[in-house]
All heavy atoms as TSV, in Angstrom:
chain	resi	resn	atom	element	x	y	z
A	1	MET	N	N	112.346	158.483	83.630
A	1	MET	CA	C	111.175	158.436	82.768
A	1	MET	C	C	111.384	157.402	81.669
A	1	MET	O	O	112.463	157.274	81.122
A	1	MET	CB	C	110.921	159.822	82.155
A	1	MET	CG	C	109.769	159.811	81.159
A	1	MET	SD	S	109.508	161.343	80.272
A	1	MET	CE	C	108.583	162.228	81.460
A	2	ASN	N	N	110.344	156.707	81.354
A	2	ASN	CA	C	110.366	155.728	80.287
A	2	ASN	C	C	110.645	156.445	78.968
A	2	ASN	O	O	110.067	157.485	78.672
A	2	ASN	CB	C	109.003	155.036	80.253
A	2	ASN	CG	C	108.888	153.982	79.192
A	2	ASN	OD1	O	109.403	154.124	78.096
A	2	ASN	ND2	N	108.179	152.930	79.525
A	3	ALA	N	N	111.526	155.895	78.151
A	3	ALA	CA	C	111.883	156.526	76.869
A	3	ALA	C	C	110.658	156.709	75.983
A	3	ALA	O	O	110.551	157.695	75.263
A	3	ALA	CB	C	112.944	155.699	76.157
A	4	ARG	N	N	109.724	155.774	76.044
A	4	ARG	CA	C	108.515	155.899	75.220
A	4	ARG	C	C	107.716	157.137	75.633
A	4	ARG	O	O	107.155	157.838	74.795
A	4	ARG	CB	C	107.659	154.649	75.353
A	4	ARG	CG	C	106.481	154.665	74.401
A	4	ARG	CD	C	105.628	153.435	74.537
A	4	ARG	NE	N	106.341	152.256	74.107
A	4	ARG	CZ	C	106.135	151.042	74.596
A	4	ARG	NH1	N	105.238	150.839	75.532
A	4	ARG	NH2	N	106.813	150.013	74.149
A	5	LEU	N	N	107.676	157.422	76.923
A	5	LEU	CA	C	106.915	158.580	77.387
A	5	LEU	C	C	107.541	159.907	76.966
A	5	LEU	O	O	106.868	160.936	76.988
A	5	LEU	CB	C	106.739	158.525	78.902
A	5	LEU	CG	C	105.771	157.461	79.390
A	5	LEU	CD1	C	105.701	157.464	80.910
A	5	LEU	CD2	C	104.393	157.646	78.792
A	6	GLU	N	N	108.790	159.879	76.560
A	6	GLU	CA	C	109.418	161.105	76.065
A	6	GLU	C	C	108.771	161.567	74.757
A	6	GLU	O	O	108.952	162.705	74.342
A	6	GLU	CB	C	110.917	160.896	75.890
A	6	GLU	CG	C	111.642	160.747	77.211
A	6	GLU	CD	C	113.123	160.448	77.062
A	6	GLU	OE1	O	113.639	160.489	75.928
A	6	GLU	OE2	O	113.750	160.190	78.099
A	7	ARG	N	N	107.998	160.710	74.129
A	7	ARG	CA	C	107.265	161.077	72.915
A	7	ARG	C	C	106.091	162.005	73.229
A	7	ARG	O	O	105.549	162.656	72.342
A	7	ARG	CB	C	106.727	159.827	72.217
A	7	ARG	CG	C	107.814	158.964	71.626
A	7	ARG	CD	C	107.238	157.663	71.080
A	7	ARG	NE	N	108.238	156.944	70.334
A	7	ARG	CZ	C	108.459	157.083	69.021
A	7	ARG	NH1	N	107.715	157.896	68.316
A	7	ARG	NH2	N	109.402	156.401	68.425
A	8	ILE	N	N	105.680	162.037	74.473
A	8	ILE	CA	C	104.565	162.888	74.881
A	8	ILE	C	C	105.122	164.246	75.295
A	8	ILE	O	O	105.983	164.338	76.158
A	8	ILE	CB	C	103.784	162.270	76.059
A	8	ILE	CG1	C	103.370	160.831	75.757
A	8	ILE	CG2	C	102.597	163.140	76.431
A	8	ILE	CD1	C	102.476	160.656	74.557
A	9	THR	N	N	104.615	165.287	74.651
A	9	THR	CA	C	105.093	166.638	74.943
A	9	THR	C	C	103.933	167.501	75.424
A	9	THR	O	O	102.781	167.289	75.049
A	9	THR	CB	C	105.727	167.273	73.694
A	9	THR	OG1	O	104.770	167.287	72.632
A	9	THR	CG2	C	106.960	166.490	73.243
A	10	VAL	N	N	104.279	168.446	76.266
A	10	VAL	CA	C	103.304	169.412	76.763
A	10	VAL	C	C	103.897	170.787	76.532
A	10	VAL	O	O	104.963	171.116	77.065
A	10	VAL	CB	C	103.008	169.177	78.261
A	10	VAL	CG1	C	102.071	170.240	78.797
A	10	VAL	CG2	C	102.440	167.782	78.478
A	11	ASP	N	N	103.215	171.583	75.715
A	11	ASP	CA	C	103.663	172.931	75.371
A	11	ASP	C	C	102.465	173.852	75.513
A	11	ASP	O	O	101.436	173.629	74.855
A	11	ASP	CB	C	104.189	172.942	73.932
A	11	ASP	CG	C	104.687	174.296	73.482
A	11	ASP	OD1	O	104.355	175.322	74.112
A	11	ASP	OD2	O	105.417	174.333	72.479
A	12	PRO	N	N	102.557	174.871	76.353
A	12	PRO	CA	C	101.401	175.750	76.546
A	12	PRO	C	C	100.947	176.444	75.258
A	12	PRO	O	O	99.815	176.901	75.169
A	12	PRO	CB	C	101.875	176.776	77.574
A	12	PRO	CG	C	103.301	176.519	77.827
A	12	PRO	CD	C	103.691	175.234	77.180
A	13	LEU	N	N	101.788	176.475	74.260
A	13	LEU	CA	C	101.422	177.114	72.999
A	13	LEU	C	C	100.781	176.150	71.997
A	13	LEU	O	O	100.375	176.553	70.914
A	13	LEU	CB	C	102.653	177.764	72.367
A	13	LEU	CG	C	103.334	178.840	73.228
A	13	LEU	CD1	C	104.585	179.352	72.550
A	13	LEU	CD2	C	102.364	179.969	73.538
A	14	VAL	N	N	100.720	174.870	72.349
A	14	VAL	CA	C	100.106	173.868	71.467
A	14	VAL	C	C	98.917	173.254	72.205
A	14	VAL	O	O	99.084	172.617	73.236
A	14	VAL	CB	C	101.128	172.768	71.068
A	14	VAL	CG1	C	100.464	171.716	70.186
A	14	VAL	CG2	C	102.332	173.378	70.369
A	15	PHE	N	N	97.733	173.486	71.688
A	15	PHE	CA	C	96.501	172.962	72.282
A	15	PHE	C	C	96.380	173.291	73.764
A	15	PHE	O	O	95.935	172.463	74.564
A	15	PHE	CB	C	96.363	171.454	72.055
A	15	PHE	CG	C	96.030	171.076	70.642
A	15	PHE	CD1	C	96.828	170.185	69.959
A	15	PHE	CD2	C	94.932	171.596	70.006
A	15	PHE	CE1	C	96.530	169.833	68.659
A	15	PHE	CE2	C	94.626	171.260	68.711
A	15	PHE	CZ	C	95.418	170.367	68.025
A	16	GLY	N	N	96.805	174.477	74.137
A	16	GLY	CA	C	96.645	174.920	75.523
A	16	GLY	C	C	97.385	174.082	76.535
A	16	GLY	O	O	96.995	174.005	77.688
A	17	GLY	N	N	98.464	173.426	76.117
A	17	GLY	CA	C	99.262	172.639	77.039
A	17	GLY	C	C	98.769	171.213	77.228
A	17	GLY	O	O	99.262	170.494	78.095
A	18	ARG	N	N	97.821	170.801	76.409
A	18	ARG	CA	C	97.360	169.413	76.507
A	18	ARG	C	C	98.445	168.483	75.960
A	18	ARG	O	O	99.171	168.847	75.041
A	18	ARG	CB	C	96.065	169.244	75.725
A	18	ARG	CG	C	94.898	169.935	76.405
A	18	ARG	CD	C	93.642	169.830	75.571
A	18	ARG	NE	N	92.544	170.535	76.197
A	18	ARG	CZ	C	92.289	171.835	76.043
A	18	ARG	NH1	N	93.070	172.584	75.286
A	18	ARG	NH2	N	91.260	172.386	76.640
A	19	PRO	N	N	98.557	167.280	76.506
A	19	PRO	CA	C	99.599	166.344	76.070
A	19	PRO	C	C	99.433	165.979	74.590
A	19	PRO	O	O	98.342	165.594	74.159
A	19	PRO	CB	C	99.407	165.118	76.955
A	19	PRO	CG	C	98.487	165.535	78.046
A	19	PRO	CD	C	97.742	166.733	77.589
A	20	CYS	N	N	100.520	166.121	73.844
A	20	CYS	CA	C	100.539	165.842	72.408
A	20	CYS	C	C	101.632	164.815	72.098
A	20	CYS	O	O	102.487	164.531	72.929
A	20	CYS	CB	C	100.822	167.109	71.612
A	20	CYS	SG	S	99.510	168.330	71.747
A	21	ILE	N	N	101.584	164.326	70.890
A	21	ILE	CA	C	102.576	163.362	70.430
A	21	ILE	C	C	103.713	164.105	69.742
A	21	ILE	O	O	103.499	164.788	68.742
A	21	ILE	CB	C	101.948	162.355	69.437
A	21	ILE	CG1	C	100.752	161.636	70.066
A	21	ILE	CG2	C	103.000	161.374	68.934
A	21	ILE	CD1	C	101.062	160.795	71.271
A	22	ARG	N	N	104.893	164.003	70.299
A	22	ARG	CA	C	106.134	164.543	69.720
A	22	ARG	C	C	106.015	165.980	69.224
A	22	ARG	O	O	106.595	166.363	68.232
A	22	ARG	CB	C	106.629	163.644	68.579
A	22	ARG	CG	C	107.076	162.273	69.051
A	22	ARG	CD	C	107.671	161.434	67.945
A	22	ARG	NE	N	106.664	160.974	67.012
A	22	ARG	CZ	C	106.662	161.247	65.696
A	22	ARG	NH1	N	107.610	161.960	65.152
A	22	ARG	NH2	N	105.708	160.763	64.936
A	23	GLY	N	N	105.250	166.796	69.908
A	23	GLY	CA	C	105.116	168.196	69.516
A	23	GLY	C	C	104.228	168.402	68.306
A	23	GLY	O	O	104.051	169.519	67.841
A	24	LEU	N	N	103.665	167.323	67.787
A	24	LEU	CA	C	102.754	167.417	66.652
A	24	LEU	C	C	101.395	167.913	67.142
A	24	LEU	O	O	101.106	167.913	68.334
A	24	LEU	CB	C	102.595	166.039	65.983
A	24	LEU	CG	C	103.880	165.398	65.464
A	24	LEU	CD1	C	103.625	163.950	65.056
A	24	LEU	CD2	C	104.421	166.198	64.288
A	25	ARG	N	N	100.559	168.299	66.245
A	25	ARG	CA	C	99.240	168.774	66.627
A	25	ARG	C	C	98.237	167.621	66.674
A	25	ARG	O	O	97.148	167.692	66.122
A	25	ARG	CB	C	98.800	169.895	65.695
A	25	ARG	CG	C	99.721	171.109	65.819
A	25	ARG	CD	C	99.229	172.297	65.075
A	25	ARG	NE	N	98.015	172.871	65.636
A	25	ARG	CZ	C	97.948	173.671	66.690
A	25	ARG	NH1	N	99.062	173.984	67.341
A	25	ARG	NH2	N	96.808	174.160	67.096
A	26	ILE	N	N	98.640	166.560	67.334
A	26	ILE	CA	C	97.723	165.451	67.617
A	26	ILE	C	C	97.873	165.117	69.097
A	26	ILE	O	O	98.973	164.879	69.595
A	26	ILE	CB	C	97.950	164.229	66.701
A	26	ILE	CG1	C	96.882	163.187	66.954
A	26	ILE	CG2	C	99.330	163.664	66.867
A	26	ILE	CD1	C	96.673	162.217	65.834
A	27	ARG	N	N	96.752	165.189	69.784
A	27	ARG	CA	C	96.775	165.014	71.233
A	27	ARG	C	C	96.711	163.535	71.609
A	27	ARG	O	O	96.232	162.701	70.834
A	27	ARG	CB	C	95.581	165.725	71.863
A	27	ARG	CG	C	95.545	167.213	71.590
A	27	ARG	CD	C	94.239	167.822	72.006
A	27	ARG	NE	N	93.155	167.186	71.248
A	27	ARG	CZ	C	91.867	167.344	71.529
A	27	ARG	NH1	N	91.487	168.100	72.541
A	27	ARG	NH2	N	90.948	166.744	70.805
A	28	VAL	N	N	97.160	163.248	72.807
A	28	VAL	CA	C	97.001	161.904	73.370
A	28	VAL	C	C	95.523	161.534	73.325
A	28	VAL	O	O	95.152	160.432	72.928
A	28	VAL	CB	C	97.559	161.844	74.805
A	28	VAL	CG1	C	97.130	160.575	75.515
A	28	VAL	CG2	C	99.078	161.981	74.794
A	29	LYS	N	N	94.659	162.479	73.678
A	29	LYS	CA	C	93.223	162.225	73.683
A	29	LYS	C	C	92.709	161.850	72.302
A	29	LYS	O	O	91.808	161.020	72.179
A	29	LYS	CB	C	92.472	163.450	74.200
A	29	LYS	CG	C	90.981	163.229	74.284
A	29	LYS	CD	C	90.265	164.482	74.722
A	29	LYS	CE	C	88.773	164.342	74.880
A	29	LYS	NZ	N	88.071	163.431	74.032
A	30	ASP	N	N	93.248	162.441	71.258
A	30	ASP	CA	C	92.812	162.098	69.899
A	30	ASP	C	C	93.060	160.613	69.612
A	30	ASP	O	O	92.207	159.928	69.057
A	30	ASP	CB	C	93.546	162.950	68.861
A	30	ASP	CG	C	93.253	164.432	69.009
A	30	ASP	OD1	O	92.130	164.792	69.426
A	30	ASP	OD2	O	94.156	165.242	68.705
A	31	ILE	N	N	94.228	160.146	69.990
A	31	ILE	CA	C	94.559	158.731	69.771
A	31	ILE	C	C	93.655	157.844	70.611
A	31	ILE	O	O	93.119	156.846	70.128
A	31	ILE	CB	C	96.048	158.466	70.054
A	31	ILE	CG1	C	96.886	159.159	68.977
A	31	ILE	CG2	C	96.334	156.960	70.108
A	31	ILE	CD1	C	98.359	159.063	69.167
A	32	LEU	N	N	93.451	158.218	71.862
A	32	LEU	CA	C	92.574	157.430	72.731
A	32	LEU	C	C	91.148	157.396	72.192
A	32	LEU	O	O	90.491	156.353	72.206
A	32	LEU	CB	C	92.597	157.988	74.154
A	32	LEU	CG	C	93.943	157.953	74.865
A	32	LEU	CD1	C	93.836	158.652	76.216
A	32	LEU	CD2	C	94.457	156.543	75.005
A	33	ASP	N	N	90.665	158.527	71.694
A	33	ASP	CA	C	89.319	158.577	71.123
A	33	ASP	C	C	89.200	157.661	69.906
A	33	ASP	O	O	88.184	156.982	69.727
A	33	ASP	CB	C	88.940	160.005	70.732
A	33	ASP	CG	C	88.609	160.890	71.921
A	33	ASP	OD1	O	88.377	160.363	73.031
A	33	ASP	OD2	O	88.596	162.125	71.745
A	34	MET	N	N	90.224	157.665	69.066
A	34	MET	CA	C	90.185	156.801	67.885
A	34	MET	C	C	90.147	155.331	68.288
A	34	MET	O	O	89.367	154.540	67.745
A	34	MET	CB	C	91.382	157.079	66.976
A	34	MET	CG	C	91.268	158.389	66.228
A	34	MET	SD	S	92.631	158.653	65.082
A	34	MET	CE	C	93.764	159.569	66.101
A	35	LEU	N	N	90.991	154.961	69.254
A	35	LEU	CA	C	91.014	153.578	69.723
A	35	LEU	C	C	89.682	153.203	70.368
A	35	LEU	O	O	89.140	152.128	70.118
A	35	LEU	CB	C	92.171	153.359	70.690
A	35	LEU	CG	C	93.569	153.441	70.077
A	35	LEU	CD1	C	94.622	153.496	71.176
A	35	LEU	CD2	C	93.829	152.280	69.126
A	36	ALA	N	N	89.138	154.098	71.178
A	36	ALA	CA	C	87.857	153.832	71.837
A	36	ALA	C	C	86.729	153.722	70.825
A	36	ALA	O	O	85.750	152.993	71.049
A	36	ALA	CB	C	87.549	154.926	72.853
A	37	GLY	N	N	86.878	154.421	69.702
A	37	GLY	CA	C	85.867	154.381	68.659
A	37	GLY	C	C	85.970	153.165	67.751
A	37	GLY	O	O	85.203	153.023	66.807
A	38	GLY	N	N	86.936	152.298	68.010
A	38	GLY	CA	C	87.046	151.062	67.260
A	38	GLY	C	C	88.187	151.005	66.256
A	38	GLY	O	O	88.399	149.978	65.629
A	39	ALA	N	N	88.915	152.103	66.093
A	39	ALA	CA	C	90.071	152.064	65.182
A	39	ALA	C	C	91.155	151.188	65.805
A	39	ALA	O	O	91.309	151.148	67.025
A	39	ALA	CB	C	90.611	153.472	64.948
A	40	ASN	N	N	91.885	150.490	64.965
A	40	ASN	CA	C	93.020	149.745	65.490
A	40	ASN	C	C	94.289	150.516	65.118
A	40	ASN	O	O	94.243	151.438	64.291
A	40	ASN	CB	C	93.026	148.296	64.986
A	40	ASN	CG	C	93.197	148.192	63.497
A	40	ASN	OD1	O	94.063	148.836	62.908
A	40	ASN	ND2	N	92.384	147.368	62.866
A	41	PRO	N	N	95.404	150.197	65.748
A	41	PRO	CA	C	96.631	150.943	65.475
A	41	PRO	C	C	97.004	150.994	63.991
A	41	PRO	O	O	97.482	152.022	63.505
A	41	PRO	CB	C	97.692	150.216	66.306
A	41	PRO	CG	C	96.911	149.655	67.456
A	41	PRO	CD	C	95.592	149.240	66.856
A	42	THR	N	N	96.758	149.929	63.264
A	42	THR	CA	C	97.071	149.914	61.834
A	42	THR	C	C	96.256	150.971	61.089
A	42	THR	O	O	96.776	151.681	60.229
A	42	THR	CB	C	96.819	148.513	61.242
A	42	THR	OG1	O	97.601	147.565	61.976
A	42	THR	CG2	C	97.198	148.454	59.773
A	43	ASP	N	N	94.979	151.102	61.449
A	43	ASP	CA	C	94.121	152.119	60.841
A	43	ASP	C	C	94.653	153.519	61.132
A	43	ASP	O	O	94.715	154.377	60.245
A	43	ASP	CB	C	92.687	152.041	61.383
A	43	ASP	CG	C	91.981	150.739	61.074
A	43	ASP	OD1	O	92.328	150.095	60.055
A	43	ASP	OD2	O	91.079	150.376	61.854
A	44	ILE	N	N	95.003	153.741	62.383
A	44	ILE	CA	C	95.484	155.066	62.792
A	44	ILE	C	C	96.769	155.412	62.051
A	44	ILE	O	O	96.916	156.532	61.538
A	44	ILE	CB	C	95.683	155.115	64.323
A	44	ILE	CG1	C	94.326	154.944	65.025
A	44	ILE	CG2	C	96.358	156.419	64.743
A	44	ILE	CD1	C	94.424	154.720	66.523
A	45	LEU	N	N	97.677	154.473	61.970
A	45	LEU	CA	C	98.951	154.732	61.280
A	45	LEU	C	C	98.731	154.972	59.785
A	45	LEU	O	O	99.448	155.775	59.179
A	45	LEU	CB	C	99.916	153.573	61.509
A	45	LEU	CG	C	100.363	153.378	62.963
A	45	LEU	CD1	C	101.196	152.118	63.091
A	45	LEU	CD2	C	101.109	154.592	63.491
A	46	ALA	N	N	97.738	154.326	59.202
A	46	ALA	CA	C	97.442	154.553	57.785
A	46	ALA	C	C	96.851	155.945	57.574
A	46	ALA	O	O	97.168	156.622	56.593
A	46	ALA	CB	C	96.485	153.484	57.268
A	47	ASP	N	N	96.006	156.385	58.506
A	47	ASP	CA	C	95.369	157.698	58.385
A	47	ASP	C	C	96.299	158.846	58.751
A	47	ASP	O	O	96.098	159.975	58.296
A	47	ASP	CB	C	94.122	157.764	59.269
A	47	ASP	CG	C	92.986	156.896	58.748
A	47	ASP	OD1	O	93.020	156.512	57.562
A	47	ASP	OD2	O	92.063	156.603	59.543
A	48	PHE	N	N	97.278	158.571	59.583
A	48	PHE	CA	C	98.217	159.595	60.049
A	48	PHE	C	C	99.635	159.077	59.841
A	48	PHE	O	O	100.288	158.614	60.779
A	48	PHE	CB	C	97.973	159.909	61.534
A	48	PHE	CG	C	96.596	160.435	61.804
A	48	PHE	CD1	C	95.546	159.576	62.103
A	48	PHE	CD2	C	96.338	161.793	61.730
A	48	PHE	CE1	C	94.269	160.051	62.336
A	48	PHE	CE2	C	95.063	162.290	61.972
A	48	PHE	CZ	C	94.024	161.414	62.272
A	49	PRO	N	N	100.137	159.154	58.610
A	49	PRO	CA	C	101.435	158.540	58.287
A	49	PRO	C	C	102.628	159.129	59.037
A	49	PRO	O	O	103.670	158.498	59.103
A	49	PRO	CB	C	101.562	158.755	56.777
A	49	PRO	CG	C	100.592	159.810	56.428
A	49	PRO	CD	C	99.507	159.776	57.454
A	50	TYR	N	N	102.467	160.289	59.636
A	50	TYR	CA	C	103.554	160.876	60.414
A	50	TYR	C	C	103.634	160.289	61.822
A	50	TYR	O	O	104.586	160.562	62.552
A	50	TYR	CB	C	103.438	162.404	60.467
A	50	TYR	CG	C	102.069	162.891	60.873
A	50	TYR	CD1	C	101.716	163.034	62.204
A	50	TYR	CD2	C	101.128	163.207	59.905
A	50	TYR	CE1	C	100.468	163.476	62.569
A	50	TYR	CE2	C	99.870	163.657	60.252
A	50	TYR	CZ	C	99.544	163.793	61.587
A	50	TYR	OH	O	98.297	164.231	61.945
A	51	LEU	N	N	102.652	159.484	62.203
A	51	LEU	CA	C	102.709	158.800	63.493
A	51	LEU	C	C	103.453	157.483	63.361
A	51	LEU	O	O	103.549	156.920	62.277
A	51	LEU	CB	C	101.299	158.524	64.017
A	51	LEU	CG	C	100.492	159.726	64.470
A	51	LEU	CD1	C	99.105	159.282	64.916
A	51	LEU	CD2	C	101.196	160.478	65.588
A	52	GLU	N	N	103.956	157.005	64.487
A	52	GLU	CA	C	104.662	155.731	64.552
A	52	GLU	C	C	103.979	154.852	65.592
A	52	GLU	O	O	103.290	155.353	66.485
A	52	GLU	CB	C	106.129	155.966	64.942
A	52	GLU	CG	C	106.867	156.858	63.961
A	52	GLU	CD	C	108.238	157.305	64.469
A	52	GLU	OE1	O	108.625	156.918	65.597
A	52	GLU	OE2	O	108.892	158.054	63.729
A	53	ALA	N	N	104.160	153.561	65.485
A	53	ALA	CA	C	103.537	152.626	66.418
A	53	ALA	C	C	103.882	152.975	67.864
A	53	ALA	O	O	103.026	152.877	68.753
A	53	ALA	CB	C	103.948	151.196	66.090
A	54	ASP	N	N	105.105	153.404	68.115
A	54	ASP	CA	C	105.489	153.775	69.481
A	54	ASP	C	C	104.735	155.007	69.976
A	54	ASP	O	O	104.588	155.199	71.175
A	54	ASP	CB	C	106.996	154.012	69.575
A	54	ASP	CG	C	107.772	152.720	69.771
A	54	ASP	OD1	O	107.155	151.684	70.085
A	54	ASP	OD2	O	109.008	152.755	69.614
A	55	ASP	N	N	104.243	155.852	69.070
A	55	ASP	CA	C	103.435	157.002	69.485
A	55	ASP	C	C	102.115	156.528	70.090
A	55	ASP	O	O	101.661	157.048	71.109
A	55	ASP	CB	C	103.140	157.922	68.294
A	55	ASP	CG	C	104.387	158.577	67.728
A	55	ASP	OD1	O	105.341	158.827	68.485
A	55	ASP	OD2	O	104.392	158.842	66.511
A	56	ILE	N	N	101.511	155.530	69.470
A	56	ILE	CA	C	100.254	154.986	69.978
A	56	ILE	C	C	100.493	154.304	71.324
A	56	ILE	O	O	99.741	154.497	72.278
A	56	ILE	CB	C	99.627	154.028	68.955
A	56	ILE	CG1	C	99.252	154.814	67.688
A	56	ILE	CG2	C	98.416	153.306	69.552
A	56	ILE	CD1	C	98.839	153.961	66.525
A	57	ALA	N	N	101.551	153.543	71.405
A	57	ALA	CA	C	101.893	152.889	72.676
A	57	ALA	C	C	102.174	153.916	73.759
A	57	ALA	O	O	101.770	153.744	74.910
A	57	ALA	CB	C	103.091	151.961	72.479
A	58	ALA	N	N	102.833	155.002	73.402
A	58	ALA	CA	C	103.138	156.057	74.378
A	58	ALA	C	C	101.852	156.712	74.866
A	58	ALA	O	O	101.718	157.016	76.058
A	58	ALA	CB	C	104.070	157.093	73.756
A	59	ALA	N	N	100.906	156.946	73.963
A	59	ALA	CA	C	99.633	157.551	74.362
A	59	ALA	C	C	98.899	156.654	75.353
A	59	ALA	O	O	98.359	157.130	76.361
A	59	ALA	CB	C	98.766	157.808	73.129
A	60	LEU	N	N	98.900	155.363	75.090
A	60	LEU	CA	C	98.247	154.425	76.002
A	60	LEU	C	C	98.949	154.377	77.356
A	60	LEU	O	O	98.302	154.373	78.406
A	60	LEU	CB	C	98.207	153.031	75.378
A	60	LEU	CG	C	97.233	152.873	74.219
A	60	LEU	CD1	C	97.478	151.547	73.505
A	60	LEU	CD2	C	95.804	152.965	74.716
A	61	GLU	N	N	100.261	154.352	77.333
A	61	GLU	CA	C	101.014	154.312	78.590
A	61	GLU	C	C	100.803	155.593	79.387
A	61	GLU	O	O	100.617	155.561	80.602
A	61	GLU	CB	C	102.499	154.090	78.304
A	61	GLU	CG	C	103.309	153.903	79.559
A	61	GLU	CD	C	104.746	153.486	79.281
A	61	GLU	OE1	O	105.042	152.983	78.191
A	61	GLU	OE2	O	105.566	153.671	80.195
A	62	TYR	N	N	100.828	156.723	78.698
A	62	TYR	CA	C	100.607	158.016	79.358
A	62	TYR	C	C	99.230	158.024	80.031
A	62	TYR	O	O	99.103	158.394	81.192
A	62	TYR	CB	C	100.722	159.146	78.339
A	62	TYR	CG	C	100.550	160.510	78.942
A	62	TYR	CD1	C	101.650	161.199	79.445
A	62	TYR	CD2	C	99.301	161.115	79.020
A	62	TYR	CE1	C	101.492	162.449	80.008
A	62	TYR	CE2	C	99.140	162.364	79.584
A	62	TYR	CZ	C	100.238	163.026	80.076
A	62	TYR	OH	O	100.093	164.274	80.647
A	63	ALA	N	N	98.226	157.595	79.295
A	63	ALA	CA	C	96.871	157.576	79.843
A	63	ALA	C	C	96.775	156.642	81.041
A	63	ALA	O	O	96.160	156.982	82.057
A	63	ALA	CB	C	95.882	157.162	78.756
A	64	ALA	N	N	97.375	155.476	80.932
A	64	ALA	CA	C	97.322	154.515	82.030
A	64	ALA	C	C	97.949	155.083	83.300
A	64	ALA	O	O	97.446	154.852	84.406
A	64	ALA	CB	C	98.025	153.222	81.621
A	65	ARG	N	N	99.005	155.835	83.139
A	65	ARG	CA	C	99.669	156.409	84.313
A	65	ARG	C	C	98.880	157.564	84.919
A	65	ARG	O	O	99.068	157.906	86.081
A	65	ARG	CB	C	101.068	156.896	83.954
A	65	ARG	CG	C	102.031	155.767	83.709
A	65	ARG	CD	C	103.392	156.294	83.337
A	65	ARG	NE	N	104.287	155.198	83.063
A	65	ARG	CZ	C	105.490	155.081	83.630
A	65	ARG	NH1	N	105.921	155.994	84.461
A	65	ARG	NH2	N	106.244	154.053	83.326
A	66	HIS	N	N	98.006	158.190	84.123
A	66	HIS	CA	C	97.312	159.377	84.602
A	66	HIS	C	C	95.864	159.138	85.007
A	66	HIS	O	O	95.211	160.058	85.501
A	66	HIS	CB	C	97.404	160.486	83.554
A	66	HIS	CG	C	98.762	161.104	83.520
A	66	HIS	ND1	N	99.804	160.555	82.801
A	66	HIS	CD2	C	99.267	162.172	84.144
A	66	HIS	CE1	C	100.882	161.285	82.990
A	66	HIS	NE2	N	100.588	162.272	83.797
A	67	VAL	N	N	95.349	157.956	84.834
A	67	VAL	CA	C	93.969	157.715	85.255
A	67	VAL	C	C	93.882	157.180	86.674
A	67	VAL	O	O	92.816	157.216	87.280
A	67	VAL	CB	C	93.196	156.764	84.299
A	67	VAL	CG1	C	93.080	157.366	82.937
A	67	VAL	CG2	C	93.823	155.398	84.265
A	68	ASP	N	N	94.967	156.694	87.204
A	68	ASP	CA	C	94.959	156.189	88.565
A	68	ASP	C	C	94.893	157.374	89.522
A	68	ASP	O	O	95.453	158.438	89.265
A	68	ASP	CB	C	96.220	155.353	88.825
A	68	ASP	CG	C	96.075	154.489	90.056
A	68	ASP	OD1	O	94.940	154.282	90.521
A	68	ASP	OD2	O	97.110	153.991	90.540
A	69	HIS	N	N	94.200	157.201	90.611
A	69	HIS	CA	C	94.119	158.254	91.613
A	69	HIS	C	C	94.021	157.611	92.989
A	69	HIS	O	O	93.607	156.458	93.112
A	69	HIS	CB	C	92.912	159.171	91.350
A	69	HIS	CG	C	91.608	158.436	91.358
A	69	HIS	ND1	N	90.889	158.210	92.497
A	69	HIS	CD2	C	90.907	157.871	90.344
A	69	HIS	CE1	C	89.804	157.530	92.194
A	69	HIS	NE2	N	89.791	157.315	90.896
A	70	PRO	N	N	94.391	158.370	93.997
A	70	PRO	CA	C	94.320	157.793	95.335
A	70	PRO	C	C	92.859	157.561	95.754
A	70	PRO	O	O	91.959	158.272	95.329
A	70	PRO	CB	C	94.980	158.854	96.224
A	70	PRO	CG	C	94.922	160.111	95.439
A	70	PRO	CD	C	94.901	159.719	93.994
A	71	VAL	N	N	92.671	156.554	96.555
A	71	VAL	CA	C	91.349	156.250	97.076
A	71	VAL	C	C	91.279	156.779	98.505
A	71	VAL	O	O	92.109	156.424	99.342
A	71	VAL	CB	C	91.076	154.723	97.057
A	71	VAL	CG1	C	89.741	154.397	97.706
A	71	VAL	CG2	C	91.154	154.213	95.623
A	72	PHE	N	N	90.316	157.642	98.734
A	72	PHE	CA	C	90.140	158.208	100.070
A	72	PHE	C	C	88.982	157.496	100.761
A	72	PHE	O	O	87.945	157.254	100.152
A	72	PHE	CB	C	89.826	159.713	99.975
A	72	PHE	CG	C	90.932	160.502	99.372
A	72	PHE	CD1	C	90.864	160.903	98.038
A	72	PHE	CD2	C	92.062	160.838	100.091
A	72	PHE	CE1	C	91.879	161.627	97.458
A	72	PHE	CE2	C	93.082	161.552	99.522
A	72	PHE	CZ	C	92.992	161.949	98.203
A	73	ARG	N	N	89.217	157.136	102.009
A	73	ARG	CA	C	88.189	156.428	102.768
A	73	ARG	C	C	87.796	157.266	103.974
A	73	ARG	O	O	88.658	157.743	104.723
A	73	ARG	CB	C	88.682	155.078	103.224
A	73	ARG	CG	C	89.031	154.173	102.055
A	73	ARG	CD	C	89.672	152.892	102.552
A	73	ARG	NE	N	90.294	152.223	101.442
A	73	ARG	CZ	C	89.861	151.078	100.943
A	73	ARG	NH1	N	88.838	150.494	101.466
A	73	ARG	NH2	N	90.476	150.535	99.922
A	74	ALA	N	N	86.511	157.427	104.136
A	74	ALA	CA	C	86.020	158.127	105.309
A	74	ALA	C	C	86.116	157.196	106.510
A	74	ALA	O	O	85.793	156.019	106.420
A	74	ALA	CB	C	84.573	158.568	105.102
A	75	GLU	N	N	86.568	157.729	107.604
A	75	GLU	CA	C	86.685	156.893	108.806
A	75	GLU	C	C	85.811	157.426	109.882
A	75	GLU	O	O	85.459	158.477	110.009
A	75	GLU	CB	C	88.130	156.850	109.259
A	75	GLU	CG	C	88.961	156.128	108.232
A	75	GLU	CD	C	90.369	155.843	108.738
A	75	GLU	OE1	O	90.522	155.491	109.917
A	75	GLU	OE2	O	91.283	155.959	107.943
């Protein structure tokens, strides 16, 4: 596993097991939503000083690895 992805934690007792950053109560989805809404990493880090730049990169990498899916073709 990529060391950056080790920042992503899944705990059934935190947000119902949704992927979070380093066990904190901020989900991967929260970071993705902020980025999609136009925030840049500098903005996010200013608003959430307990986050680190590698946390944002880890959220993006995690998402990229989980959005791909197999393509099924009818024959």
